[in-house]
Residue, then its C-alpha position, 0 to 999 in steps of 0.5 A: m872142323q869148325i871151332e864150335q864143333y870142338l867139344p873135348r871130353q875131359q879125362l880128369v877124374t874128379k868127384t861129382s857131388t849130387i845136390t838136388k836141393p839147397r841147404f837152405p830155401v832160396i830166393d832167386a832175386h834176379n830173373h825174368l819170367c816174361q821174356v824169351f831168355g826167361g822161358y816165357w813162363n807167363r805163357r805156361p801153366i802156373a802149376e808147372f812153374i810151381d812144381v819146378l820151384d818146389r822141386a828146387d826149393v825156391r821159395m820166391i823168385v823176383d821177376l825184373d820184367g815189370g819195366w816194359g809197360d803197363a800191359l806187361r805189369q797187368t799180365h804179371r798181375q793176372h798170371y802170378a799176383l792173383h795166384i801165387p803172390d807169395r812166390v813171385k815179386l815184381f820190379g818196375g822200370v823207367e820208360w827211357d824213350q820219354w827222356q828225349v820227349r819230356g826233356g827237363e821234366f823227364a826225371s820228375w815224371a819218371a820218379e812219380s811214375f815209379k811211385q805209382q808202380v810201387a803203389e801197385g805192388v812192385v818191390g824195386l826198380k830195374i835199370w837195364k844195360p841200354f842205360g849208358l850204352h844206347i839211351r839218348n838224352p834230350e841233346g840226342v847223344v848217349g846219356h851219362v849214367d851219372d847225369v845229375r838230371l836223373d837224380p830224382i829217380w834214384a832219390m824216389a827209390g830211397t824215399l820209398g825204401v825200395p832198392v834199385l837193381v842196376h845192370v850197366g856195362d857188360p862183360i869186359a870182353f864185350f868191349d874188346p876187339i873180336d879177335q884171336y885174343n878175345e876169351r869170349y870170341e864164340e859168344l860174340h861171334a854168335h851175338p855180334d850185337w853184344h859187342f860194344p867197341s869204344p868208340p863209338f861206345p863209352p869205355v866200360l870202366s867209365i860207365l862203371e865209375a860213373f855209376k859208382r858216383v851215383t851210388k855215393r851221391h845217393a847214400q840213402t838209396t839201396f842199389i843192387i849192382a847185378h852180375v857181381g857189380c857188373y865186373a866179376e872179372n875183377l873182384g878187388w874192384v868190386a870189393q872197393w866199391l862195396d867198402e866205399c858204399p854201404n848202400v851197395v849190394i850185389d847179386f851174382s846172376a849169370r856169373i858163376a862161370e866167372l866166379g868159378r874159375q877164380p875159386y880162392s878169390a871168390r870164396k874169400f869174397f863171398i865170406t867177406y861180403a856175406d851180408r852184401i850178396l844176393f842169390g840170382t840166376d838170370l836164367p830160365v827157371d829150370l831144375a837142373m840150372y838151380q842144382l848146378h848153382y847149388r853145386f857151385l856154392e856148396s860143393d868142393d867139386e873141381y873142374f866141372a861145366y858151368h852149364h847144364t847142357d852138352d853144347a859148347p860152353p856159352q861164355g868161354r872155354w873154361r870150367i869151374y870149381g865149387l866154393y864149399l861155403p859155410d852154412d852161415v854164409l849160405a843162409k845169408i846168400y840163399h835167402r836172408n839178404a834178400e828178405r832184408i833188402l826186399h822187406l819180405 
């Protein structure tokens, strides 16, 4: 038997809460609607999309795919903005391939380009994880995320009053050897391109520390650090970042697997930083997916699957526990924080 065929059925008898709708309306502040991992909703009937949102009580969803060029932004406008402008908002991006082409003029050009994107309706700037791992600077080497030559980009977001949503690094296990000790061995075996050993890649903590310096340098710019500060495995480290930088908030997209296996620490973290956490999924829009997130946040259920299919766990072979968060915290996380930060 191969390890991927090993799908044990638990014998533990526990309570199963059925939560069909959240306690408060939801703004999904981290998703993708035009990419394969977003379900290509831009190619599907808009009525089908609205039906899922309504059944899940998702008031609004933020599509982060606007950084992939003018053509994609135009597609978004035609499919969403013209039909349901109050249900979908779009983030813009940076054309990093121009850094080597434009050299010293790149940052000011990118800042002005983003300013134009905002004028056309985007509500924030999305920075993808190739930044710090693959993006090359004018010298032809992987650029440092805290390169001061890029400061005009971050400053422009602050001037415009829109947030920068950042994904740098990746799960810590992605930077470890793929061996018998790696807790995400199966995931990396299936996706070897997600493996970032050092060398040749920078150590993950050096990337995170470098971007922390950016957030300190640009105190007037709001930064949303995706995936629980890109370090859900160490909530103490993320808490320190939040304490040091009032302009930083986080989302917990694609990280309920990490949070749910440390329920005591995660619950305390969510309550302590209730004003600084956005609801996000980073998963294809699907009713069962949303209901699983509601169960994680609202119930005190024990040891349940963090994915809603019968396949092997996608991120690691463990289960999660609910956080049973109080109503005041849920309201902030579900929609109030996003309304404040995105000026909705």
